[in-house]
C-alpha positions in Angstrom: 120.0 40.8 -6.2 118.2 37.7 -5.2 115.3 37.5 -4.0 114.5 38.4 -0.1 112.3 37.0 1.6 109.6 39.6 3.1 107.5 37.5 5.2 106.3 33.9 6.0 103.1 32.5 7.3 101.8 29.0 7.9 98.4 28.5 9.9 96.3 25.4 10.3 92.4 24.9 10.5 90.7 21.5 11.4 88.1 20.5 8.0 85.4 18.3 9.6 85.3 15.6 6.8 87.2 12.3 5.6 91.1 12.8 3.5 89.7 11.0 0.9 87.3 13.4 0.1 89.2 16.3 0.1 90.7 17.4 -3.1 92.8 20.6 -2.6 93.7 21.4 -6.3 90.1 21.0 -7.7 88.7 23.3 -4.6 91.2 25.7 -5.6 90.4 25.6 -9.1 86.5 25.8 -9.2 86.3 28.3 -6.0 83.4 30.4 -6.9 84.0 34.1 -6.8 81.4 34.8 -3.7 83.2 31.8 -1.9 86.3 33.6 -2.2 84.8 36.5 -0.7 83.4 35.3 2.0 86.5 33.5 3.2 87.9 37.1 4.4 86.6 40.7 4.0 90.3 41.8 2.8 89.4 39.1 -0.6 87.8 41.2 -3.2 87.5 38.8 -6.5 88.8 35.4 -7.9 88.8 33.4 -10.7 90.1 30.5 -12.3 91.9 30.4 -15.9 95.4 28.8 -17.7 98.8 30.1 -18.6 99.2 30.3 -22.4 101.3 26.6 -22.1 97.7 25.4 -20.4 98.4 25.2 -17.1 96.0 25.9 -14.2 96.0 29.6 -12.5 93.9 30.8 -9.6 93.3 34.9 -10.1 92.7 36.4 -6.9 92.2 40.1 -5.9 92.8 41.0 -2.3 94.6 43.8 0.1 96.9 42.9 2.5 98.1 45.7 4.8 96.4 48.4 2.5 97.7 47.3 -0.5 96.1 45.8 -3.4 97.3 42.6 -4.6 96.6 40.8 -7.9 97.7 37.2 -7.9 98.1 34.8 -10.9 98.5 31.7 -9.4 99.5 29.2 -11.4 100.0 25.5 -10.8 103.1 24.1 -9.3 102.5 21.1 -6.8 98.6 19.8 -7.8 98.2 16.7 -5.7 95.1 15.6 -4.2 96.4 16.9 -0.6 98.8 19.2 -1.8 98.6 22.4 -3.8 101.5 24.5 -4.4 100.8 27.5 -6.9 103.8 30.2 -7.6 102.5 34.2 -8.5 104.7 37.0 -9.4 101.6 39.6 -8.3 101.2 43.2 -9.3 101.4 45.0 -6.2 99.5 48.6 -5.6 101.7 50.7 -3.6 101.7 54.1 -2.2 104.3 55.1 -4.9 102.1 53.6 -7.6 102.2 49.9 -8.9 105.3 47.2 -8.7 105.9 43.2 -8.1 105.6 41.0 -5.4 106.5 37.2 -5.4 103.9 35.0 -3.5 104.7 31.1 -3.4 101.2 30.0 -1.7 101.1 26.2 -0.8 98.3 24.2 1.0 98.2 20.8 2.2 95.9 18.2 4.8 97.0 15.6 6.5 94.7 12.7 8.4 93.7 13.6 12.0 91.6 10.6 12.0 89.0 8.9 10.4 86.4 11.6 10.3 88.5 14.6 10.2 92.4 16.3 9.0 93.8 19.4 9.4 94.6 22.4 6.6 98.1 23.9 6.9 98.0 27.5 5.0 101.7 28.6 4.1 102.6 31.8 2.8 106.0 33.1 1.4 106.3 36.5 0.3 109.5 37.8 -1.5 110.7 40.9 -3.2 111.2 41.3 -7.4 113.6 43.7 -8.6 111.0 46.2 -9.4 109.7 45.9 -5.5 113.2 46.7 -4.3 113.4 49.8 -7.2 110.2 51.2 -5.8 111.0 50.4 -1.9 114.7 52.6 -2.6 112.5 55.3 -4.5 110.6 55.3 -1.3 113.1 55.2 1.2 112.1 52.0 2.5 114.6 50.2 3.7 114.5 46.3 3.6 114.4 45.8 7.1 110.9 48.6 7.3 109.6 46.6 4.4 109.8 43.2 6.3 108.7 44.1 9.0 104.8 45.7 7.4 104.9 42.6 5.7 105.9 40.8 8.8 103.0 41.9 10.4 100.1 42.1 7.6 99.8 38.5 6.1 100.2 36.8 9.0 97.1 38.3 10.2 95.5 38.4 6.8 96.6 34.2 6.6 95.3 33.5 10.4 92.0 34.9 9.4 91.5 33.4 6.1 92.7 29.9 7.1 89.3 28.8 8.9 87.2 29.9 6.4 89.3 28.0 3.2 89.1 24.9 5.4 85.3 25.2 6.1 84.7 26.0 2.0 87.2 22.9 1.7 85.1 21.0 4.3 81.8 21.9 2.7 83.1 20.7 -1.2 84.7 17.1 0.5 81.3 16.6 1.9 80.2 17.1 -0.9 82.3 14.8 -2.9 81.4 12.1 0.0 77.6 12.4 -0.5 78.2 12.1 -4.5 80.2 8.7 -3.6 77.5 7.1 -0.9 75.0 8.2 -3.5 76.8 6.8 -6.8 77.6 3.6 -4.3 73.7 3.1 -3.7 72.7 3.2 -7.1 75.6 0.3 -7.8 74.1 -1.9 -5.4 70.2 -1.3 -6.4 71.8 -2.1 -10.1 73.9 -4.9 -8.6 70.5 -6.3 -7.5 68.4 -5.7 -10.0 70.8 -7.7 -12.0 
């Protein structure tokens, strides 16, 4: 059986920093655990690692709709203003452990010279293991879609503004560093 989409959600938030200083993959793959936890009370832990073949990976542990998820997000697109990661996530349900697939995509577009907009897009879909687990519990695909369809958008709406603030902080640090470096270069030129 092919994958079935359980949920899809997109939320936006404003980043008060120039787009040229925003680097979403750098933010994601260097996000401190405590910063991740501050972005939602449902966030438990985060870390960065790599796959065996060297691709970057973000490990996130959180609860969505009362279910514990351990996400293994592998970088699929890693452009400065567009990052897409894919995960076959471990999911703890009332019936025990199973898996689900998650596509997480973050992108940013300029609003003006000092502001941009973050879009946080998530698609959750089934795996054969999840379909089997739902069947054992007598949960129809429609019931699972309804449950996940409410929980994921609520979670996304909660975390997106905090992700935007965290990305903004990182962008403003990059802007300050660039200004400092420009000042150093100007002083060196004037001395020479």
